[in-house]
ZAMAR-328564 format. One line per field, with one value per residue: residue number from 1; residue in three letters; z, y, x of N, C-alpha, C in turn. Coordinates in steps of 0.02 Angstrom, whole numbers, plus 32768, in hexadecimal, padded with zeros to 4 digits. Each point is the difference from the previous one (the first is absolute). Last residue first. Layout:
pos [NUM, ...]
code [ala, ...]
nZ [Z, ...]
nY [Y, ...]
nX [X, ...]
caZ [Z, ...]
caY [Y, ...]
caX [X, ...]
cZ [Z, ...]
cY [Y, ...]
cX [X, ...]
//
This chain:
pos [248, 247, 246, 245, 244, 243, 242, 241, 240, 239, 238, 237, 236, 235, 234, 233, 232, 231, 230, 229, 228, 227, 226, 225, 224, 223, 222, 221, 220, 219, 218, 217, 216, 215, 214, 213, 212, 211, 210, 209, 208, 207, 206, 205, 204, 203, 202, 201, 200, 199, 198, 197, 196, 195, 194, 193, 192, 191, 190, 189, 188, 187, 186, 185, 184, 183, 182, 181, 180, 179, 178, 177, 176, 175, 174, 173, 172, 171, 170, 169, 168, 167, 166, 165, 164, 163, 162, 161, 160, 159, 158, 157, 156, 155, 154, 153, 152, 151, 150, 149, 148, 147, 146, 145, 144, 143, 142, 141, 140, 139, 138, 137, 136, 135, 134, 133, 132, 131, 130, 129, 128, 127, 126, 125, 124, 123, 122, 121, 120, 119, 118, 117, 116, 115, 114, 113, 112, 111, 110, 109, 108, 107, 106, 105, 104, 103, 102, 101, 100, 99, 98, 97, 96, 95, 94, 93, 92, 91, 90, 89, 88, 87, 86, 85, 84, 83, 82, 81, 80, 79, 78, 77, 76, 75, 74, 73, 72, 71, 70, 69, 68, 67, 66, 65, 64, 63, 62, 61, 60, 59, 58, 57, 56, 55, 54, 53, 52, 51, 50, 49, 48, 47, 46, 45, 44, 43, 42, 41, 40, 39, 38, 37, 36, 35, 34, 33, 32, 31, 30, 29, 28, 27, 26, 25, 24, 23, 22, 21, 20, 19, 18, 17, 16, 15, 14, 13, 12, 11, 10, 9, 8, 7, 6, 5, 4, 3, 2, 1]
code [arg, ala, asp, glu, val, asp, ala, ala, thr, val, gly, leu, thr, arg, glu, leu, thr, ala, pro, asp, gly, arg, leu, ala, ala, ala, thr, gly, arg, gly, ala, ile, thr, gly, lys, asp, met, leu, tyr, gly, his, ala, cys, val, glu, leu, ala, ala, val, ala, asn, gln, glu, val, leu, leu, val, ala, ile, gly, glu, arg, gly, leu, arg, val, val, ala, asp, met, val, ser, asp, val, leu, leu, pro, ser, leu, gly, gln, ser, pro, glu, asp, leu, leu, ile, ile, arg, pro, ser, leu, val, leu, val, arg, ala, ile, ala, leu, met, gln, gln, gln, gly, gly, ser, leu, val, arg, gly, gln, arg, glu, leu, leu, glu, pro, leu, ala, pro, phe, leu, asp, phe, ala, arg, glu, leu, ala, gln, arg, arg, ala, ala, pro, thr, leu, ala, leu, arg, asp, leu, gly, val, arg, leu, asn, glu, arg, val, thr, leu, his, pro, phe, ile, arg, arg, asp, glu, pro, val, tyr, gly, ile, gly, leu, gly, ala, arg, glu, his, val, ala, leu, pro, thr, leu, asp, arg, trp, gly, ala, pro, thr, ala, leu, glu, val, arg, gly, gln, arg, ala, pro, val, leu, gly, ile, ile, ala, lys, leu, thr, thr, ser, lys, gly, val, gly, asn, arg, gly, leu, leu, ala, val, val, ala, gly, ala, gly, val, glu, leu, ser, val, gly, trp, leu, val, his, ser, pro, gly, tyr, phe, val, his, leu, asp, ser, val, arg, leu, met]
nZ [19A8, 803C, 80D2, 80B0, 7FF6, 8048, 80E8, 8071, 7FB0, 7F80, 7FD6, 7FDF, 80A6, 80D6, 800B, 7FE6, 80B8, 80A9, 7FDE, 7FB0, 7F80, 7F1C, 7FBC, 7FE3, 7F31, 7F3B, 8038, 8039, 8065, 8036, 7FE6, 7F40, 7F9D, 7FC2, 8071, 801F, 7F91, 7FE9, 7F7E, 7FC6, 7F8A, 7F75, 7F60, 7FC0, 80B1, 8052, 7F83, 8021, 80C6, 7FFD, 7F55, 7F90, 7F77, 7F6A, 7FC5, 7F77, 7F93, 7F45, 7F61, 7FBE, 7FF7, 80BB, 803C, 7F7E, 804F, 80B1, 7FD6, 7FA0, 8085, 8050, 7F77, 8004, 80C3, 7FFD, 7F93, 806A, 8089, 7F85, 7FCC, 8024, 804B, 801A, 7FD1, 8067, 7FBF, 7FB7, 7F7A, 7FB4, 7F88, 7F6A, 7EFA, 7F14, 7F62, 7FF6, 80C5, 8019, 7FB5, 8077, 80C4, 7FD6, 7FC7, 80A7, 8075, 7F84, 800C, 80B9, 8002, 7F23, 7EFB, 7F30, 7FB2, 7F8A, 7F15, 7F64, 7F87, 807D, 809D, 802D, 8059, 80F2, 80C6, 8094, 8099, 8029, 7F3C, 7F4B, 7FFE, 7F8E, 7F0B, 7F7B, 7FDD, 7F5B, 7F20, 7FB7, 7FC2, 7F28, 7F62, 802E, 806F, 807E, 8080, 8027, 7FDE, 80B1, 80A2, 7FAB, 7FBC, 8084, 7FEB, 7F52, 8015, 8069, 7FA0, 7FEC, 805C, 80E9, 8099, 80F0, 80FE, 8100, 80F0, 80BC, 7F98, 7FAC, 7FA1, 7FDC, 7FBD, 7F9D, 7F6F, 7F89, 807C, 8056, 7F7F, 7FBF, 809F, 803D, 808D, 80C8, 80BA, 800F, 802C, 8013, 8045, 7F80, 7F35, 7FA9, 8080, 80BF, 806B, 80A3, 8076, 80D5, 8082, 801E, 7F81, 7F36, 7F44, 7F61, 7F67, 7FFD, 805C, 80DF, 8079, 8005, 8094, 80C9, 8028, 8034, 80E2, 80C5, 808F, 7FC1, 8029, 8081, 800D, 7F9B, 7F48, 7FB1, 7F5E, 7F85, 7F63, 7F5D, 802D, 80BF, 807D, 80D5, 808E, 808C, 801C, 8055, 7FE7, 7F48, 7FC2, 801D, 7F8F, 7F80, 7F08, 7FF2, 803D, 807F, 8052, 8058, 8042, 7F8B, 7F62, 7F45, 7F6E, 7FB9]
nY [E025, 80D3, 807E, 7FC2, 8065, 80E3, 801F, 7FD6, 809C, 8078, 8072, 7F95, 7FA9, 7FE3, 7F8F, 7F1E, 7F72, 7FDD, 7F66, 7EF9, 7F53, 8004, 7F8F, 7F1A, 7FB1, 7FF8, 7F94, 8047, 80CD, 8103, 80AC, 8045, 80DA, 80F1, 808E, 7F7A, 7F30, 7EFA, 7F37, 7F0E, 7F2C, 7F97, 80A1, 8087, 8096, 80C4, 80DB, 80B5, 8099, 80B3, 80BF, 8064, 7F5D, 7F3F, 7EFC, 7F20, 7F0D, 7F1D, 7F39, 7F40, 8002, 8056, 80C7, 80BD, 804E, 8090, 80DB, 8076, 806C, 80D7, 80B5, 804B, 8085, 80D8, 8084, 804A, 80AE, 80BB, 8066, 8057, 7F4F, 7F0E, 7F77, 7FF8, 7F67, 7EFE, 7F2A, 7EFB, 7F02, 7F5B, 805F, 803D, 80B8, 8084, 8074, 80E3, 80A7, 801D, 808E, 80DE, 802B, 802A, 80CB, 80BB, 801C, 8069, 80F3, 8061, 8032, 8071, 800C, 7F41, 7FB5, 7F5A, 7F43, 7F45, 7FC7, 7F4A, 7F2E, 7FFC, 7FA7, 7F27, 7F8D, 7F34, 7F9F, 8067, 7FC1, 7F33, 7FFC, 8043, 7F66, 7F57, 804C, 7FE4, 7F2A, 7FC9, 804A, 7FDD, 804E, 8068, 80FE, 80DD, 806C, 8012, 80B8, 80C5, 7FF7, 804D, 80D1, 802E, 7FEB, 809D, 80DD, 80CF, 80C3, 8015, 7F37, 7FA7, 7FD8, 7FF7, 8054, 7F6F, 7F18, 7EFC, 7F24, 7EF1, 7F1C, 7F3B, 7FDD, 80C2, 80C0, 802E, 8069, 80E5, 80A0, 7FD2, 7F7A, 7FA8, 7F8D, 7F1E, 7EE4, 7F10, 7EEC, 7F31, 7F96, 803D, 80E1, 80D6, 80EA, 80D8, 80E2, 8078, 80B1, 8104, 80C8, 8027, 8086, 8037, 7FC0, 7F05, 7F58, 7FEC, 80C7, 8086, 7FCC, 804F, 80E5, 8039, 8004, 80A4, 80B5, 80C2, 7FFA, 7F3F, 7F01, 7EE8, 7F31, 7EF1, 7F23, 7F10, 7F21, 7F5A, 7FBD, 8083, 80BA, 809B, 80B6, 80D0, 80E4, 80BB, 80F4, 80E6, 80D9, 80BB, 80D8, 808F, 7FE0, 7F80, 7EE8, 7EF0, 7ED9, 7EF3, 7F08, 7F42, 7F8A, 7F55, 7F78, 7F36]
nX [5845, 8080, 7FFC, 8090, 80E5, 8026, 800D, 80BB, 80BE, 80D0, 80D1, 80EC, 80AD, 7F9B, 7F25, 7FFE, 8040, 7F64, 7F47, 7FEC, 7F90, 801E, 80C9, 7FF8, 7F9D, 8081, 80EC, 80F8, 80C2, 80A6, 8090, 80C5, 8082, 8023, 7F51, 7F3E, 7F51, 7F92, 7F87, 7F5A, 7F49, 7F4F, 7F5B, 7F4E, 7FB3, 8094, 8025, 7F61, 8027, 809D, 803E, 80AD, 80AD, 8099, 804C, 805E, 7FD0, 7FF8, 7F8E, 7F6F, 7F0F, 7F92, 8055, 7FAE, 7F24, 7FF1, 8015, 7F57, 7F63, 801D, 7FBE, 7F17, 7FB2, 801E, 7F62, 7F4D, 8027, 8088, 8101, 80DE, 80B9, 801A, 80C6, 80FE, 80C8, 805A, 809A, 7FFC, 8049, 8029, 7FC2, 7FB9, 7FB9, 7F2B, 7FCA, 8026, 7F84, 7F2C, 7FF1, 7FDA, 7F21, 7F5C, 800C, 7F97, 7F27, 7FBC, 8008, 7F96, 8027, 806B, 80EB, 8055, 7F84, 7F55, 7FA9, 7FBE, 7F4B, 7F51, 805A, 8028, 7F67, 800A, 80C3, 8067, 7FF5, 8087, 80E8, 803C, 7FFA, 80BB, 809D, 7FCC, 8021, 80E3, 8046, 7FC6, 8085, 8102, 80E5, 80DA, 8023, 7FE6, 7F2D, 7F52, 7FEE, 7FAC, 7F1A, 7F4C, 7FD1, 7F7E, 7F1B, 7F96, 8048, 809A, 805A, 8044, 8079, 8030, 803E, 7FC8, 8012, 8065, 8080, 8043, 808C, 8065, 80B0, 8075, 80E4, 802A, 800A, 80C5, 8099, 7FFA, 8058, 80F9, 80BE, 8072, 7F7B, 7F79, 8009, 7F99, 7FB4, 7FB3, 7FB7, 7F37, 7FCA, 7FE3, 807C, 807A, 809C, 809D, 80CE, 8065, 8012, 7F51, 7F75, 7F24, 7F6C, 7FDE, 7F63, 7FDE, 7FFC, 7F43, 7F5A, 802E, 7FCB, 7F26, 7FB4, 804D, 7FB0, 7F4B, 7EF5, 7F96, 7FCF, 8019, 7FFA, 7FA0, 7FC7, 7FA7, 8052, 8073, 80EC, 8088, 8097, 808A, 80C7, 8091, 80AC, 809F, 8001, 7FC3, 801B, 80D3, 809A, 8098, 7FBC, 7F4C, 7FE8, 7FD6, 800D, 7FB4, 7FF2, 7F88, 7F2F, 7F75, 7F2E, 7F89]
caZ [7FF0, 7FBC, 7FDB, 8003, 7FF3, 7FC1, 7FF1, 8009, 802F, 7FF0, 8002, 7FCE, 7FC4, 8014, 800E, 7FCB, 7FD2, 800C, 7FEF, 802F, 8043, 7FFF, 7FF5, 803F, 8045, 7FFE, 7FC3, 8013, 7FBE, 8011, 8040, 8010, 8018, 7FE2, 7FFB, 8022, 8009, 800F, 8029, 7FF6, 8029, 8043, 7FFE, 7FB9, 7FEC, 8035, 7FF2, 7FC9, 8001, 801D, 801B, 803E, 7FFB, 8026, 7FF5, 803B, 7FFA, 8048, 800E, 8014, 7FB9, 7FED, 802D, 7FE3, 7FB8, 8020, 801D, 7FD0, 7FE0, 802B, 7FFA, 7FD8, 8005, 802C, 7FE6, 7FD3, 802D, 8026, 7FE7, 7FDB, 8014, 800D, 7FCA, 8007, 8022, 7FFD, 8030, 7FFB, 8038, 802E, 8031, 8016, 8005, 7FB9, 800D, 8028, 7FD6, 7FC9, 800F, 801B, 7FC7, 7FD8, 801D, 7FFD, 7FC0, 8006, 8023, 8045, 8031, 8017, 8026, 8048, 800D, 8022, 7FD2, 7FD0, 7FFD, 7FE7, 7FBE, 7FD6, 7FE2, 7FC4, 7FF0, 8041, 8039, 8009, 801B, 8053, 802E, 8002, 803E, 803A, 8010, 8013, 804C, 8029, 7FF2, 7FCD, 8012, 7FBB, 8000, 8008, 7FC2, 7FD0, 801A, 8023, 7FCE, 8009, 8046, 7FF1, 7FD3, 8028, 8012, 7FF0, 7FB7, 7FFA, 7FC3, 7FBF, 7FB8, 7FD0, 7FC7, 8015, 8027, 7FF0, 8036, 7FE8, 803C, 8012, 8032, 7FCF, 7FE3, 8038, 7FF7, 7FCF, 8001, 7FF1, 7FBC, 7FBE, 801E, 7FCE, 8018, 7FDA, 8004, 8048, 8004, 7FF8, 7FBD, 7FF6, 7FE1, 7FD9, 7FDD, 7FCA, 8002, 8020, 801C, 8049, 800B, 8031, 7FEE, 7FE7, 7FBC, 7FE3, 8007, 7FCB, 7FC4, 800D, 7FF0, 7FB3, 7FE0, 7FD7, 802E, 8004, 7FC6, 8008, 802C, 8020, 801E, 801E, 803D, 8001, 804B, 7FFF, 7FB7, 7FDE, 7FD3, 7FCC, 7FEC, 7FE5, 7FFB, 800A, 8035, 8019, 7FF0, 7FFD, 8025, 803B, 8012, 7FC5, 8010, 7FBC, 8011, 7FC3, 8021, 8033, 8009, 803A, 800A, 7FC8]
caY [7FB1, 7FDB, 8014, 7FDA, 7FB1, 7FF7, 8005, 7FC8, 7FE5, 7FE3, 802F, 8010, 7FFC, 8022, 8057, 8023, 8009, 802A, 8046, 801F, 7FEA, 8023, 8044, 8008, 7FF2, 8032, 7FFC, 7FC5, 7FCA, 7FCD, 800F, 7FD1, 7FB8, 7FDD, 8021, 8035, 8021, 804D, 800B, 8042, 8010, 7FD3, 7FE6, 7FD3, 7FCB, 7FB7, 7FCD, 7FDA, 7FD1, 7FB2, 7FE5, 8033, 801F, 8037, 8040, 8021, 8040, 801B, 8040, 7FE9, 7FD3, 7FB9, 7FDD, 7FF0, 7FD6, 7FC2, 8001, 7FEA, 7FBA, 7FD0, 7FFB, 7FDE, 7FB2, 7FD9, 7FEB, 7FD2, 7FBA, 8000, 7FE5, 8029, 804A, 8018, 7FF5, 802A, 804B, 801F, 8035, 8045, 802B, 7FD1, 7FFF, 7FD3, 7FE5, 7FCD, 7FB8, 7FD1, 8001, 7FD1, 7FBF, 7FFA, 7FFE, 7FC2, 7FCA, 8007, 7FDE, 7FAC, 7FE4, 800D, 7FD7, 8009, 8028, 7FEF, 8015, 8045, 8033, 7FF8, 8037, 803D, 7FE7, 8021, 804E, 8003, 8034, 8029, 7FD9, 800A, 8042, 7FF8, 7FDF, 8036, 8030, 7FE8, 7FF7, 804B, 800D, 7FDF, 8026, 7FFB, 7FD7, 7FD8, 7FB9, 7FEE, 8007, 7FB8, 7FC7, 8015, 7FED, 7FC3, 7FF7, 8013, 7FC6, 7FC2, 7FEC, 7FC4, 800B, 8018, 8037, 7FF1, 8012, 7FD9, 802C, 8032, 803D, 803C, 803A, 8038, 8040, 7FF7, 7FCD, 7FC0, 7FFC, 7FEE, 7FBE, 7FE6, 7FFB, 803D, 7FF5, 8021, 8039, 8040, 804C, 8024, 8052, 800B, 7FF4, 7FB7, 7FED, 7FB6, 7FDA, 7FC7, 7FE3, 7FD5, 7FCA, 7FB5, 8009, 7FEF, 7FCC, 801D, 8045, 8016, 7FFB, 7FB6, 7FDB, 801E, 7FEC, 7FB8, 7FED, 801C, 7FBE, 7FCD, 7FD8, 8018, 801F, 8043, 8020, 8043, 8022, 804D, 8007, 804F, 801F, 8013, 7FF1, 7FC0, 8003, 7FCF, 7FEA, 7FB9, 7FE7, 7FAB, 7FE1, 7FB8, 7FFE, 7FB9, 7FEB, 7FE7, 8030, 802E, 804B, 802B, 8039, 8030, 8038, 7FF1, 8047, 8009, 8031, 8027]
caX [7FE2, 800C, 7FD3, 7FC4, 7FF7, 8004, 7FB5, 7FD7, 7FE9, 7FCF, 7FD8, 7FD6, 8023, 804D, 7FEF, 7FEA, 8031, 803C, 7FEF, 8035, 7FEC, 7FC2, 7FFC, 8023, 7FC8, 7FC8, 7FC5, 7FD4, 7FF3, 7FC6, 7FF4, 7FC4, 800F, 8025, 803D, 7FFF, 8046, 7FF0, 8043, 801C, 802C, 8007, 8045, 8009, 7FBE, 7FF7, 802A, 7FED, 7FCA, 8014, 7FBA, 7FEF, 7FC4, 8010, 7FCB, 8015, 7FEC, 800B, 801D, 803D, 8017, 7FE0, 801B, 8049, 8003, 7FE2, 8037, 802A, 7FF0, 8014, 803E, 800E, 7FED, 8025, 8034, 7FE6, 7FEA, 7FBA, 7FBE, 7FE3, 7FFD, 7FCB, 7FD4, 7FC6, 8005, 7FC9, 8003, 7FFA, 7FFC, 7FF5, 802B, 7FF5, 8039, 800E, 7FD8, 8033, 8030, 8007, 7FFA, 803F, 802E, 7FF9, 801A, 8056, 800F, 7FF1, 802B, 7FF5, 7FEB, 7FB2, 7FFB, 800D, 8047, 8009, 8015, 803F, 8023, 7FD5, 7FF9, 8035, 7FFD, 7FD2, 7FE4, 8006, 7FDF, 7FB4, 7FF8, 8001, 7FC5, 7FCE, 8013, 8009, 7FB8, 7FEC, 8018, 7FD6, 7FC1, 7FD7, 7FC9, 7FF7, 7FFF, 8045, 8028, 7FF1, 8022, 8045, 802C, 8013, 8019, 805A, 800C, 7FFC, 7FB3, 7FFA, 7FFA, 7FC8, 8013, 7FE2, 802E, 7FF1, 7FEA, 7FC9, 8007, 7FC2, 7FF3, 7FD2, 7FD8, 7FAF, 8001, 7FFF, 7FC5, 7FDF, 801D, 7FD9, 7FB7, 7FE0, 7FD9, 802E, 8020, 7FEA, 8014, 8021, 7FF7, 8026, 8048, 800A, 7FFC, 7FFF, 7FC2, 8005, 7FC0, 7FF2, 7FC1, 800B, 803D, 8001, 802C, 8035, 7FF8, 803E, 8000, 7FF1, 8040, 8035, 7FE9, 8007, 8043, 8005, 7FDF, 8033, 8027, 8053, 802A, 7FE7, 8024, 7FD1, 8042, 8001, 801C, 7FFB, 7FDA, 7FAC, 7FE6, 8002, 7FBF, 8006, 7FBB, 8005, 7FBE, 8007, 802E, 7FFC, 7FB9, 7FFE, 7FC0, 801E, 803D, 7FFB, 801A, 7FF6, 8010, 7FF7, 8021, 8022, 8028, 802A, 8023, 800A]
cZ [7FE7, 7FF6, 7FB4, 7FD0, 800D, 7FE2, 7FA7, 7FE9, 8002, 8040, 8000, 800A, 7FC2, 7FBB, 7FFE, 8008, 7FC0, 7FCE, 801F, 7FEE, 8037, 8050, 8018, 8002, 8041, 8035, 8008, 7FCA, 802B, 7FC9, 801F, 8038, 8005, 800E, 7FE5, 7FF4, 802E, 7FFE, 800B, 8029, 8004, 802F, 804F, 800E, 7FBD, 7FF2, 802A, 7FEE, 7FBE, 800B, 8022, 801B, 8036, 8002, 8031, 7FF6, 8046, 7FFA, 803B, 7FF9, 800D, 7FBF, 7FFE, 802F, 7FEB, 7FB0, 801D, 8023, 7FD2, 7FF5, 802B, 7FEA, 7FBF, 8000, 8026, 7FD4, 7FCD, 8021, 802A, 7FD4, 7FCE, 8005, 800E, 7FD2, 8011, 8034, 7FF4, 803B, 7FEB, 8047, 8035, 803A, 8026, 7FFA, 7FB8, 7FF9, 801B, 7FCB, 7FCF, 8006, 8012, 7FCF, 7FF0, 8030, 7FFA, 7FCA, 8013, 8026, 8046, 802B, 8004, 802E, 8050, 8019, 801F, 7FE7, 7FCE, 7FF9, 7FE5, 7FBB, 7FBF, 7FD6, 7FD2, 8006, 803F, 801D, 7FFD, 802E, 8049, 8017, 7FFD, 803B, 803A, 8003, 8015, 8044, 8033, 8003, 7FB5, 800D, 7FCE, 8006, 8006, 7FC5, 7FD8, 801F, 8011, 7FC3, 8005, 8037, 7FF6, 7FDE, 802E, 8010, 7FDA, 7FB4, 7FEE, 7FCF, 7FCA, 7FBF, 7FB8, 7FD8, 801C, 802A, 7FED, 8033, 7FDC, 803B, 8016, 801F, 7FD6, 7FDA, 804B, 8007, 7FD3, 800C, 7FFE, 7FC5, 7FC2, 8011, 7FD5, 8018, 7FDD, 8014, 804D, 8011, 7FF6, 7FB7, 7FFB, 7FDE, 7FD7, 7FF9, 7FC2, 8004, 8027, 8005, 8046, 800D, 803B, 7FE7, 7FF4, 7FB7, 7FDE, 800E, 7FC8, 7FBE, 8005, 7FF6, 7FB6, 7FD1, 7FDA, 8029, 8013, 7FB2, 7FEB, 8026, 8018, 8013, 7FF8, 803D, 7FFD, 803C, 8011, 7FCB, 7FE6, 7FE1, 7FD5, 8003, 7FE0, 7FFD, 800A, 802D, 8025, 8009, 8000, 8038, 8046, 8016, 7FB9, 801C, 7FC7, 8028, 7FCF, 801A, 8043, 8005, 8040, 7FF4]
cY [7FFD, 7FBA, 7FEB, 801D, 7FD9, 7FC4, 8008, 801A, 7FCA, 7FDA, 7FED, 8034, 801B, 800B, 8013, 8047, 8024, 8006, 803C, 804F, 8029, 7FF6, 802C, 804C, 801E, 7FFF, 8033, 7FF0, 7FCB, 7FE0, 7FC3, 8004, 7FD6, 7FB7, 7FDC, 801E, 803F, 8010, 8049, 8018, 8052, 800E, 7FD7, 7FE4, 7FCA, 7FCA, 7FBA, 7FC3, 7FCD, 7FE5, 7FB8, 7FEB, 8033, 8025, 802D, 803E, 8016, 804D, 8022, 8045, 8005, 7FEE, 7FB1, 7FC5, 7FF7, 7FCB, 7FA5, 7FE3, 7FDC, 7FBC, 7FC1, 7FF0, 7FE1, 7FBE, 7FEC, 7FF1, 7FCF, 7FC2, 8001, 7FE1, 8027, 8051, 8018, 8001, 802A, 803D, 8032, 8027, 8042, 801B, 7FC5, 7FF3, 7FBE, 7FFA, 7FE8, 7FBE, 7FCB, 8009, 7FC7, 7FC4, 7FFC, 7FF2, 7FC1, 7FC8, 8007, 7FE3, 7FB8, 7FEE, 8018, 7FD0, 8015, 805C, 8005, 800C, 802C, 803E, 7FFE, 8045, 8046, 7FEC, 8016, 8047, 800E, 802D, 8010, 7FE8, 801B, 8043, 7FFE, 7FE0, 8041, 8028, 7FE7, 8012, 8043, 8008, 7FE7, 801F, 7FFB, 7FD0, 7FE5, 7FBA, 7FF1, 8008, 7FC4, 7FC9, 800B, 7FE8, 7FC2, 7FFA, 8012, 7FD3, 7FC7, 7FE9, 7FB8, 800E, 8021, 8021, 7FED, 7FFE, 7FE3, 8044, 801D, 8036, 801B, 802F, 8030, 8040, 7FF5, 7FC8, 7FCF, 7FEC, 7FDD, 7FA9, 7FC6, 7FF7, 803F, 8017, 8031, 8038, 8031, 803C, 8013, 804C, 8005, 7FE9, 7FB2, 7FF6, 7FBB, 7FE3, 7FC6, 8002, 7FD8, 7FDE, 7FBB, 8012, 7FFA, 7FCD, 8030, 8051, 8026, 8012, 7FB9, 7FD9, 8021, 7FE0, 7FBD, 7FE3, 8003, 7FC6, 7FCD, 7FCB, 8009, 801D, 8042, 8029, 8041, 8017, 8055, 8010, 8042, 800D, 8003, 7FFE, 7FAA, 7FFD, 7FB9, 7FF7, 7FBC, 7FEA, 7FB8, 7FE7, 7FB9, 7FF1, 7FB4, 7FE7, 7FEF, 8032, 802B, 805A, 803B, 8044, 8033, 803D, 7FF7, 803E, 8006, 8041]
cX [7FC2, 7FE0, 800D, 7FCB, 7FB4, 7FFB, 800F, 7FB2, 7FE3, 7FDF, 7FAA, 7FC7, 7FD4, 802A, 8047, 7FF0, 7FEF, 8038, 8033, 7FF1, 8030, 7FE7, 7FC5, 8017, 8029, 7FD8, 7FD4, 7FCD, 7FCA, 7FF9, 7FD0, 7FE7, 7FB8, 8020, 802E, 803F, 7FF7, 8042, 7FEC, 8041, 8018, 8035, 7FF7, 803C, 8016, 7FC6, 8004, 8038, 7FF9, 7FCC, 8012, 7FC7, 7FF0, 7FBB, 8014, 7FDB, 8023, 7FFC, 8012, 802F, 8046, 8010, 7FCA, 8030, 803C, 800E, 7FF2, 8033, 8033, 7FFA, 8013, 8050, 8017, 8006, 803C, 803E, 7FEC, 7FFB, 7FCD, 7FBA, 7FDF, 7FFD, 7FB7, 7FCF, 7FC1, 8002, 7FD7, 8001, 7FEA, 7FF0, 7FF7, 8036, 8015, 8049, 8019, 7FE5, 8039, 803A, 800D, 8018, 8042, 8022, 7FF6, 8013, 8044, 800D, 800D, 8034, 7FF2, 7FE1, 7FB1, 7FE3, 800A, 8048, 7FFD, 801C, 8037, 8032, 7FDC, 7FFA, 8033, 7FFC, 7FC9, 7FEE, 8003, 7FD0, 7FBE, 7FF4, 8008, 7FCA, 7FDB, 8011, 7FED, 7FB2, 7FFF, 8013, 7FD0, 7FB8, 7FDA, 7FCA, 8002, 8008, 8051, 803E, 7FF3, 801B, 8042, 802B, 800B, 801D, 804D, 802B, 8011, 7FBA, 7FF3, 7FE1, 7FC8, 800E, 7FE8, 8022, 7FE8, 7FE7, 7FC2, 800E, 7FD6, 7FF7, 7FF2, 7FE1, 7FC1, 8002, 7FF7, 7FBE, 7FC5, 8019, 7FE3, 7FAF, 7FE0, 7FE9, 8031, 8033, 7FEE, 8016, 802A, 7FF2, 8014, 803A, 7FFF, 7FEA, 8003, 7FC0, 800C, 7FB7, 7FF7, 7FC0, 800E, 8048, 800D, 802A, 801F, 7FFA, 8041, 8019, 7FF7, 803D, 802A, 7FF1, 801E, 8055, 8012, 7FD4, 802C, 8029, 803A, 802C, 7FF0, 801C, 7FD0, 8037, 7FFA, 8013, 7FED, 7FEB, 7FAD, 7FD8, 7FFC, 7FB5, 800D, 7FBA, 8004, 7FB7, 7FF9, 8031, 7FE6, 7FAE, 7FF7, 7FCA, 801E, 803D, 7FEA, 8010, 8005, 800E, 8010, 8018, 8025, 802A, 8021, 8037]
//
């Protein structure tokens, strides 16, 4: 579904990403893990086009074949089926939940029936949202905002979602709810590239993972293989074997 090859990104003179390469299969849930500041969020921003790539390619599988996204603007990449949920969620604080969802829906030439179907899909994933439709974004809890941020992307029928730190600031119960939603997205055929500081939770819901360190891919493998390599997890993530065992 998504192929990133030899991606290099700079912030001014600072070389932030050094040849990042990764792949996400159709309907796969893939984790991108690492300590703070190693380039995970920058990788997502480069994929969606919010920061320019100095070198490398970002490609998306389309019915007509692989499409090079590198020269495309953000809205063009989104139009090809890439959804992006940023770390800070970017909920419109003075719009209601209903209005936040319409920000995406109103840009699509949908029939009323198709519009209802798109909303029902989001409400099926997050059953709490219908009761919040008239509340402004600024009064929602962190968990409710996260649900809305994902739902706002979901109504656009993306083929892949770039999801940045969805568990940040949430209680353990809400973390479980969000991670369950990630699993369901994959089961419905929507690929997910998940950036997550909670590596233990991410490895429980992802089939494959990449480990980042200092702007590079430092390791990769199935979630089971990564969980079974405590030395690598501790070196790159600060996660111990006991942390992994406690989560089971």
